[in-house]
C-alpha positions in Angstrom: 0.0 0.0 0.0 1.4 3.4 -0.9 1.9 6.1 1.6 -1.1 8.1 0.4 -3.6 5.3 0.9 -2.1 4.5 4.3 -2.5 8.2 5.3 -6.1 8.1 4.2 -6.7 5.1 6.5 -4.9 6.9 9.4 -7.0 10.0 8.7 -10.2 8.0 9.2 -9.3 8.2 12.9 -8.5 12.0 12.9 -10.4 14.3 15.3 -11.1 16.6 12.4 -14.4 15.4 10.8 -13.6 17.0 7.5 -10.3 15.2 7.3 -12.1 11.9 8.1 -14.7 12.6 5.4 -12.1 13.4 2.8 -10.1 10.3 3.7 -13.3 8.2 3.4 -14.1 9.7 0.0 -10.5 9.1 -1.3 -10.5 5.4 -0.1 -13.9 4.8 -1.8 -12.7 6.4 -5.0 -9.5 4.4 -4.9 -11.4 1.1 -4.4 -13.7 1.6 -7.4 -10.8 0.1 -9.4 -8.8 -3.0 -8.6 -6.1 -2.4 -6.0 -3.1 -4.5 -4.9 -3.4 -3.7 -1.2 -6.8 -5.2 -0.4 -5.5 -7.9 1.8 -3.4 -5.5 3.8 -6.6 -4.0 5.2 -9.1 -6.9 4.7 -8.9 -8.4 8.2 -9.0 -5.0 9.9 -12.1 -4.1 7.9 -13.8 -7.4 8.8 -13.1 -6.5 12.5 -14.8 -3.1 11.9 -18.0 -4.8 10.9 -18.7 -5.5 14.6 -17.0 -2.5 16.1 -19.0 -0.5 18.7 -18.5 2.6 16.5 -21.2 2.7 13.8 -18.9 4.8 11.5 -16.4 1.9 11.5 -19.1 -0.6 10.8 -20.4 1.4 7.9 -16.9 2.1 6.5 -15.9 -1.5 6.9 -18.9 -2.7 4.9 -18.6 -0.1 2.2 -14.8 -0.6 1.8 -15.1 -4.3 1.7 -17.9 -4.1 -0.9 -15.7 -2.0 -3.1 -12.7 -4.3 -2.5 -14.5 -7.4 -3.7 -13.1 -6.8 -7.2 -9.6 -6.9 -5.7 -10.2 -10.3 -4.1 -8.5 -13.0 -6.2 -8.7 -15.4 -3.3 -12.5 -15.0 -3.2 -12.5 -14.3 0.5 -15.7 -12.5 -0.1 -17.6 -15.7 -0.5 -16.9 -16.5 3.1 -17.1 -13.0 4.5 -20.2 -11.8 2.7 -22.6 -12.8 5.5 -20.7 -10.5 8.0 -21.0 -7.6 5.6 -24.7 -8.4 5.0 -25.3 -8.2 8.7 -24.3 -4.6 8.7 -27.1 -3.9 6.2 -29.4 -4.8 9.2 -27.5 -2.6 11.7 -29.6 -1.2 14.6 -28.4 2.3 13.5 -30.4 2.8 10.4 -28.0 5.2 8.6 -25.2 2.6 9.0 -27.5 -0.2 7.7 -28.6 2.0 4.8 -25.1 3.1 3.7 -24.0 -0.6 3.8 -27.0 -1.7 1.8 -26.4 1.0 -0.8 -22.9 -0.2 -1.5 -23.4 -4.0 -1.3 -24.2 -4.3 -5.0 -20.5 -3.7 -5.7 -19.7 -7.2 -4.4 -21.6 -8.6 -7.4 -18.9 -7.1 -9.7 -16.3 -9.6 -8.4 -17.6 -12.7 -10.2 -20.5 -14.9 -11.0 -20.7 -16.6 -7.6 -20.6 -13.2 -5.8 -23.2 -11.8 -8.2 -25.6 -14.7 -7.5 -25.0 -14.3 -3.7 -25.7 -10.6 -3.8 -28.8 -10.9 -6.0 -30.2 -13.7 -4.0 -29.7 -11.8 -0.8 -31.3 -8.6 -2.2 -34.3 -10.5 -3.6 -34.8 -12.4 -0.3 -34.7 -9.1 1.6 -37.1 -7.4 -0.7 -39.6 -10.3 -0.5 -39.3 -11.2 3.2 -38.3 -7.9 4.8 -41.7 -6.2 5.1 -41.5 -6.6 8.9 -38.5 -4.4 9.1 -38.7 -0.8 10.2 -38.4 1.5 7.2 -38.9 -1.4 4.8 -40.1 0.9 2.0 -36.7 2.7 2.1 -34.9 -0.6 2.2 -36.9 -1.8 -0.8 -36.0 1.4 -2.6 -32.3 0.8 -1.9 -32.6 -2.8 -3.2 -34.2 -1.6 -6.4 -31.5 1.1 -6.7 -28.7 -1.5 -6.0 -30.1 -3.6 -8.9 -30.2 -0.6 -11.1 -26.6 0.2 -10.3 -25.6 -3.3 -11.0 -27.4 -3.3 -14.3 -25.8 0.0 -15.3 -22.4 -1.4 -14.6 -23.0 -4.8 -16.3 -25.9 -4.4 -18.8 -27.1 -7.8 -17.6 -30.7 -8.0 -18.8 -31.4 -10.7 -16.1 -30.8 -8.1 -13.4 -33.3 -5.8 -15.1 -35.8 -8.5 -15.2 -35.3 -9.4 -11.5 -35.9 -5.8 -10.6 -39.0 -5.6 -12.7 -40.4 -8.7 -11.1 -39.7 -7.3 -7.6 -41.4 -4.0 -8.5 -44.4 -6.0 -9.7 -44.7 -7.6 -6.3 -45.2 -4.3 -4.6 -48.9 -4.0 -3.7 -48.9 -0.3 -2.8 -49.3 1.8 -6.0 -47.4 4.7 -4.5 -44.3 2.6 -3.8 -44.6 0.6 -7.0 -44.5 3.9 -8.9 -41.6 5.2 -6.8 -39.5 2.0 -7.4 -40.3 2.0 -11.1 -38.9 5.5 -11.5 -35.5 4.1 -10.7 -35.7 2.1 -13.9 -36.8 4.9 -16.2 -34.5 5.2 -19.2 -33.0 1.7 -18.7 
């Protein structure tokens, strides 16, 4: 890992919130492409998923989701369930940020893609008991749209369409459908 990236990770712990936010954004930007330092931080990020600090839990999940494309050992297949748990975090903002980035795991390979899609579909279909489930459903539809935009996989588009059709409330059905306009 180069000094710049190492400094960003150190700055996540800075007292200055602006410095933390800048470091977070720089790490997210760096991990949108394959990197050669993923395993230097992987175990630390896994630990963050259960940290008492909700910011660490959120960052850990988001960074790991992005690092999935830099995972030739396919560790993600074993670690996905720990990241998925953060999408159900008691702190809703933490859960939501994690859920909004989880689709990136699907970019790592076919098995990862199936794992992510199956988890999103199951949550959409069986998560109506959750608090704020309409927002969660919206994030799931948006995640599928993000995945489609990145891969142009028509199966992903069809899965999203099928989920939207399952929504019984016309207001939310319309809201979810707007995510797919111009697709």
